[in-house]
N, C-alpha and C positions, 0 to 999 in steps of 0.2 A: 278365379283362384282365390281361395280364402286365406287371409293372412293370419297366422297363429297369434293368439292373444299373448301379450307380454305385459306384465304389470309395470306400473310406473317406476317402481324402485329398480327393477331389472333393466328397464330402458335407460335409467340414469347411469347404472353401472356399466352398461355396454357402450354408452356413448363416449367417443374419444374426448378427453378433457385436457385442455392446456392449462397448466397450473402456474399461477403467479405467486411467488413466495419471496419474502424478504429475508429468509434465512441465509446467513453467510456460510453455512455448511454445505450448501448445494454447489460444490465447486467441481469444475471440469478437471479431468485428469490431464496434467500437463504432459505433452509429448516430449520426447528427448530433445527435439530441436526448439521447443518453446522457450521464450524468454523467462528468466528467473528474477525475482526481486533481489536487488543488490544494495542493501543498506550500507552506509559508510560507517562500518563498525569502528575503524580507527579514530574517526572524528568523534564518535560517541564516547569512546573510551578516553580520549584526551580531553573532552569537554563534558564530562558527566554532569557537572553542576548546571551547565547551560540547558541540557536536555531535561534535567529534572525540573528546573524552573519553567521550562516551556510546557511540560505536562501540567503543572499547577495553573499556569496562565490560561491554558486551553481546556481546563476543567477535566483533565485526565488524572485525577488525584491518585487513583489506584495504581497508575503506571509510574509514579514519580520515583519509586525505588528501583526501577529497572536499570537506569544508567549505572548506578553504583554496583548492582549485581553483575552487570556486564563487565565492569572493571575487575571485580573479584574473580569472575570466571576466566577472564582473559589472563590475569596474573597466574591463576592456577594452571591454565593450559600452557603458558610459557614455562612454568616450573616443571610440568610433566614432560615437555619437550626436551628440556635440559637433562632431566632424569633418564630419558631414553638413550642418551648418548653412551653411558657406561655399559648397560647390558648389550646394546647393539655392538659395541666394540668388542666386548668379551665373546659374544656369539661368533664374530668373525675369527677371533683367535682360536676358539675351540674348534670351529669348522676346519681351519687350516691344520690344527693338530690332528684332528681325525683323519684328514686326507693324507698327512704325512705318515701317520701310523699305519693306515690301511695299506699304503703302498710300500711300506718298509718290509724288507726281507731278512733283516738281521735279528729281529725280535723273535722270541719263542712264541709258539701259538697260544699257550695258556696265558702268559703275561699279556700278549697282544689282545686277546679277546677280553680279558678283564679291564685292560686300559681303555679299550674302545667302548666297552659298556659303561665305564665310569664317565668317559667324555660325552657319550650320548645322553646320559642322565643329566649331566651338568648343562648340556645344550638345551635339553627340554625344560629344565628349571628356568634357565635364562630366557627362553622364548615365552614361557608362561608368564613370567614377570613382565617382560616387555609387552606382551599382548594385553595384560591387565592395565598397564600404563597407557597404552595406545587406545584402548576402549574408553577409559576415563577421559582422555583428552578429546576424543571424538564426541563424547557426550557433552563435554563443556562447550565445544565449538557449536554443536547443534543447538544447545540451549541459548547460547549467545545469539545465534541467528534468529531464533524464535522470539527472544526478548526484543531484539532490535527491530524486527518487523512489526511488533506491536506498538512501537513508539510513534506518536504523531510527528509529522514534518515540522521543522522549525518555522516559527512565524516570520513572515516577510518583514523587512524593516519598515515598509510603508504601512503595515497593519498596526493600529493602536493596541497597546497592551493594557489590560486592566479595565475597570469600569468607568474611568474618567475619560470623557470624550476629548479629543484633541482637534482643534480647528486647523485644517491645513490651508484652506482658502475659501473664499466666498464666491458664489455664482452671481454674476451680474454686478453686485456692488456690496461694499461693507456696510452693514446696517448701522454701525456706530458712526460712520461718516458718509451718509448717503449723498448722491449727486443732487443738484438743484431741481431736476425735473420730477423727482419723487414727491416733493412737496407741492407740486402743481395741482391746481383745483381740478384739472381734467382727470377723471377716474379711469378712462379706458386705455391706460397705457400698460396694463399687466397682460401677461400671455393668456390668462384665462379669458378675459374679456375679448381680446383680439381673436383668439382661436374660436371662441363661441360665435362671435359676430360673423366670421368668415366661413363658418360651417366646417371647421377643421376638428373641433372637439365636441363630443357628445357625452356630457356628464350624466344626463338623466337615464340613459340606457345602461350605463355602467353601474349606476347606483342600484338599479334593479337586479342586475346579474352578479355583481361583485361586491359593491359596497360604496359608501360615501367616500369621495375623494379620488376615485378611479375614473377613467375616461376611455372612450373609444376614439381612436384616430380615424377620421373620415375624410373622404374625398382627397384633396391635395395633401392633407396631413398624413394620410397613410402612404401616399406616393413619396412624400418627402422623407419619411422614415426609410423606405426602401432605397431611395436615392443616396441617403447618407451611408447606408450599409455598402452600397456599390462603390461609393467614393472611397470609403475606408479600405475596401478590398483592392481597389485599383492602386491606391497609394502603397499598400503593402506589397503588391506585385511589382511595382516599379522599384522597390527596394530589395527585391530578390526573394520575397516569400512566395510560396506556392499554395494557393487555396485548395482545400481538400474537403469534400463532403463525405465523412465516413459512414459506415453502416450504423444503424440504430442499436445493434446488439454486438457484443464482443464476448469471447470466452472469459470466464471468470478468472482464469489464471493470467490473462492479459491485463485485466484491471488490477490484479494483485501485484503483477510485476511493475506496474506504473506507480505503485505506492499508494493506491487509493485505500484509505483507512476510515471506515464508518465509525461514528462516535458511539461506543458502547453497544447497546442493543438497538439503537436507531440506525436504520439502514437507508442508504440513498440509492440503492440499485435494486431492480426487480429481477429475480432469477426465474427463467422459464424452464419448464420441464414437461415431460410427457408421462402421464400415468398409464401404465400398461392396462389394456382392456381385460376385464374380468368376465369369464363365462358365467 
């Protein structure tokens, strides 16, 4: 049986392709039961200066004005909510008046119809005014949510702020007051010399594959790393923690609900999609 000829371009188009993209717009539709991002808008509103400075410290300069805008929109939404009280109260009074007049048997038909028509017009005007205020308030709340979701998380207290490094502690010893054995003439006391001599570190291979200063852990060195991981997990389990190995992929709305916020155009997540086959 002869196979029909298909040009290379058509073969490429017909072949199923899995697309890797860094675009943040490739978002999965969130189901009704899916988690939603819930920023602490009250905290942002009450501490706008803190969030604005955090944007500057984390190099989100374009977002530094968002906290103050959230404050302004929240104040406007509160004013609109208070403004809704009057028309809503009037609507209830008009509706009661319409009900009383409609069930009244003492009024003449002509007067009754004119009065009902006037009350219905008033009720419509009040409802239109109330709906306009409600729509504007909903728009404010929606914009507040969008601005709050765009803000980066606050910096942890343990994270240094600014360009000046802050020394928290030294590994092994303080170089300004080293222990006596450091000045010993015996040179083979550092971890590089010991690890290389015992066959635990391979700097030559790592220099070829990765660069100078990197190393492969080999033999018992690799086993020691795994042993330390197991030890840490067991300690965590003894203290009530539950180890979990999650899937490598999650829905994009799950990552969004967790507060993951890539920096500007730089993405830290790969989005997978399937391109429809073309005939």
